[in-house]
Backbone as CSV, one residue per row, in Angstrom:
resi,resn,N_x,N_y,N_z,CA_x,CA_y,CA_z,C_x,C_y,C_z
1,MET,-18.732,14.709,-3.837,-18.660,13.899,-4.275,-17.327,12.795,-4.046
2,MET,-17.360,11.584,-3.562,-16.204,10.910,-3.144,-15.557,10.530,-4.721
3,HIS,-14.239,10.320,-4.816,-13.481,9.603,-5.749,-12.480,8.299,-5.144
4,GLU,-12.748,7.406,-6.162,-11.700,6.427,-5.194,-10.946,5.372,-6.344
5,ALA,-9.853,5.084,-5.731,-8.859,4.186,-6.414,-8.498,2.799,-5.932
6,VAL,-8.497,1.809,-6.788,-8.141,0.467,-5.999,-7.162,0.119,-6.717
7,PHE,-6.095,-0.494,-6.391,-4.972,-1.181,-7.025,-4.851,-2.565,-6.416
8,THR,-4.584,-3.718,-7.333,-4.520,-5.045,-6.515,-2.991,-5.347,-7.326
9,PHE,-2.018,-5.540,-6.179,-0.571,-6.132,-6.466,-0.611,-7.420,-6.419
10,GLN,0.116,-7.984,-7.394,0.256,-9.612,-7.176,2.008,-9.619,-7.343
11,THR,2.547,-10.371,-6.250,4.058,-10.716,-6.359,3.955,-11.684,-5.364
12,LYS,4.928,-12.485,-5.110,5.407,-13.736,-4.072,5.743,-12.980,-2.717
13,ASP,6.065,-11.499,-3.029,6.516,-11.170,-1.506,5.085,-10.188,-1.249
14,ALA,3.983,-10.329,-1.592,2.667,-9.653,-1.210,2.532,-9.822,0.621
15,GLY,2.934,-10.809,0.837,2.783,-11.116,2.222,3.513,-9.898,3.191
16,ILE,4.840,-9.852,2.962,5.922,-9.280,3.650,5.300,-7.719,3.201
17,ILE,5.098,-7.340,2.066,4.746,-6.034,1.498,3.431,-5.338,2.378
18,ALA,2.571,-6.033,2.190,1.222,-5.612,3.011,1.352,-5.695,4.497
19,ALA,2.145,-6.677,5.080,2.514,-6.412,6.329,3.165,-5.109,6.691
20,SER,4.060,-4.553,5.848,4.860,-3.205,6.412,3.833,-2.098,5.954
21,LEU,2.778,-2.290,4.998,1.770,-1.415,4.789,0.560,-1.171,5.541
22,ILE,0.031,-2.457,5.832,-1.092,-2.438,7.159,-1.143,-1.125,7.845
23,PRO,-0.011,-1.326,8.691,-0.114,-0.179,9.592,-0.117,1.185,9.452
24,GLU,-0.148,1.524,8.153,-0.049,2.763,7.578,-1.577,3.261,6.923
25,SER,-2.451,2.083,7.104,-3.663,2.091,6.809,-4.408,3.231,7.936
26,ASP,-5.178,4.097,7.169,-6.125,4.908,8.297,-7.355,3.982,8.481
27,THR,-7.541,4.133,10.121,-8.596,3.786,10.882,-9.761,4.137,10.675
28,GLU,-9.604,5.618,10.309,-11.115,6.372,9.989,-10.320,7.322,9.329
29,GLU,-11.455,7.905,8.647,-11.423,8.823,7.850,-10.859,10.463,8.175
30,MET,-9.991,10.550,7.971,-9.090,11.880,8.348,-8.728,12.915,7.303
31,GLY,-9.232,14.014,7.370,-8.460,14.912,6.194,-9.499,14.580,4.965
32,ARG,-8.757,15.137,3.750,-9.590,14.606,2.913,-9.425,13.385,1.902
33,SER,-8.619,12.639,2.562,-8.273,11.151,2.267,-7.982,10.204,2.812
34,TYR,-8.619,9.045,2.277,-8.330,7.714,3.292,-7.786,6.629,2.667
35,GLY,-6.910,5.805,3.609,-6.199,4.734,2.332,-6.311,3.671,3.116
36,GLU,-5.964,2.411,2.630,-6.154,1.226,3.337,-5.666,0.362,2.829
37,CYS,-4.558,-0.702,3.380,-4.088,-1.795,2.792,-4.610,-3.245,3.285
38,THR,-4.918,-3.886,2.124,-5.489,-5.239,2.620,-4.933,-6.426,2.041
39,LYS,-4.301,-7.578,2.740,-3.542,-8.611,2.047,-4.862,-9.595,1.440
40,ILE,-4.939,-9.705,0.248,-5.699,-10.553,-0.232,-5.532,-11.796,-0.290
41,SER,-4.436,-12.482,-0.233,-3.874,-13.880,-0.245,-2.232,-13.917,-0.110
42,ASP,-1.528,-14.882,-0.116,-0.071,-14.783,0.091,0.395,-14.071,-1.277
43,THR,-0.040,-13.785,-2.216,0.434,-13.592,-3.330,-0.112,-12.395,-3.745
44,ALA,-1.055,-11.769,-2.981,-1.801,-10.659,-3.569,-2.070,-9.365,-2.412
45,PHE,-2.053,-8.375,-2.585,-2.516,-7.362,-1.578,-3.440,-6.195,-2.697
46,GLU,-4.060,-5.268,-1.847,-4.702,-4.525,-2.619,-4.586,-3.093,-1.745
47,ILE,-4.706,-2.146,-2.561,-4.749,-0.721,-1.753,-5.960,0.152,-2.285
48,HIS,-6.776,0.437,-1.161,-8.052,1.085,-1.735,-8.016,2.372,-1.068
49,ILE,-7.801,3.569,-1.926,-7.767,4.937,-1.450,-9.142,5.525,-1.689
50,GLN,-9.949,6.460,-1.085,-11.039,7.342,-1.120,-10.736,8.572,-0.916
51,ALA,-10.976,9.712,-1.761,-10.940,11.229,-1.399,-11.986,11.962,-1.780
52,GLN,-12.262,13.040,-0.976,-13.064,14.298,-1.652,-13.179,15.117,-2.677
53,ASP,-11.585,15.236,-3.217,-11.615,15.887,-4.648,-10.262,15.228,-5.289
54,LEU,-10.400,15.558,-6.177,-9.316,14.942,-7.127,-7.681,15.174,-6.828
55,ILE,-7.592,16.572,-6.559,-6.474,16.754,-5.736,-5.826,15.950,-4.618
56,ALA,-6.994,15.834,-3.777,-6.395,14.893,-2.723,-6.401,13.339,-2.910
57,LEU,-7.063,12.695,-4.176,-6.934,11.475,-4.327,-5.323,11.534,-5.422
58,ARG,-5.189,12.297,-6.020,-3.745,12.295,-6.332,-2.682,12.321,-5.450
59,ALA,-2.615,13.223,-4.564,-1.857,13.528,-3.464,-1.859,12.099,-2.655
60,ALA,-2.695,11.058,-2.509,-2.710,9.735,-1.703,-2.369,8.702,-2.574
61,LEU,-2.829,8.779,-3.754,-2.007,8.011,-4.612,-0.558,7.913,-4.821
62,ASN,-0.075,9.129,-4.861,1.173,9.263,-4.801,1.804,8.577,-3.836
63,THR,1.486,9.091,-2.424,1.750,8.502,-1.321,1.892,6.848,-1.260
64,TRP,0.735,6.461,-1.452,0.595,5.049,-1.235,1.298,4.258,-2.293
65,LEU,1.368,4.502,-3.803,2.026,4.074,-4.796,3.653,4.189,-4.048
66,ARG,4.293,5.188,-3.702,5.581,5.385,-3.026,5.564,4.495,-2.272
67,LEU,4.937,4.338,-1.107,5.069,3.311,0.083,5.447,1.934,-0.432
68,VAL,4.481,1.501,-1.659,4.574,0.436,-1.993,6.189,0.118,-2.792
69,GLN,6.536,0.975,-3.437,7.877,0.961,-4.130,8.919,1.135,-2.762
70,ILE,8.777,1.586,-2.143,9.840,1.530,-1.139,9.654,0.204,-0.413
71,ALA,8.515,-0.290,-0.073,8.527,-1.783,0.563,8.952,-2.703,-0.359
72,GLU,8.743,-2.737,-1.463,9.321,-3.775,-2.652,10.842,-3.606,-2.530
73,GLU,11.412,-2.403,-2.542,12.958,-2.164,-2.667,13.514,-2.622,-1.487
74,MET,12.804,-2.473,-0.549,13.487,-2.894,0.923,13.527,-4.646,1.020
75,VAL,12.231,-5.166,0.570,12.193,-6.726,0.461,13.368,-7.097,-0.478
76,GLN,13.540,-6.565,-1.395,14.668,-6.781,-2.461,15.951,-6.618,-1.910
77,THR,16.168,-5.393,-1.086,17.410,-5.176,-0.434,17.821,-6.484,0.620
78,THR,16.791,-6.509,1.553,16.914,-7.646,2.410,17.625,-8.797,1.715
79,LYS,16.690,-9.513,0.678,16.991,-10.579,0.215,18.577,-10.759,-0.431
80,LYS,18.755,-9.589,-0.632,20.417,-9.474,-1.372,21.063,-9.477,0.052
81,ALA,20.769,-9.295,1.063,21.496,-9.032,2.182,21.491,-10.356,2.683
82,GLY,20.384,-11.282,2.617,20.142,-12.341,3.415,19.830,-12.421,4.584
83,THR,18.793,-11.382,4.896,18.301,-10.681,6.277,16.752,-11.263,6.376
84,THR,16.081,-11.648,4.979,14.948,-11.461,4.912,14.481,-12.982,5.693
85,ASN,13.271,-13.017,6.168,12.593,-13.986,6.950,12.306,-15.207,5.998
86,GLU,12.221,-14.882,4.756,11.821,-16.227,3.792,13.229,-16.987,3.369
């Protein structure tokens, strides 16, 4: 049985965050879990995770949510330093 979770994030920095996470997306199912980031609009992106079991789902969720947190922190840091593209 496959388990899945989908998170939709809305932020004005969605384009930058999604661009940093999309390369982390799995192009094919590997191991026990699969994760993908998709840009929905300039203000929204989605993380879709599938896993073969709940333990793998929890581990993948922890990984992807941490990646989102790191990307958001980096956007804020670069804005403060004045080095962002926006």
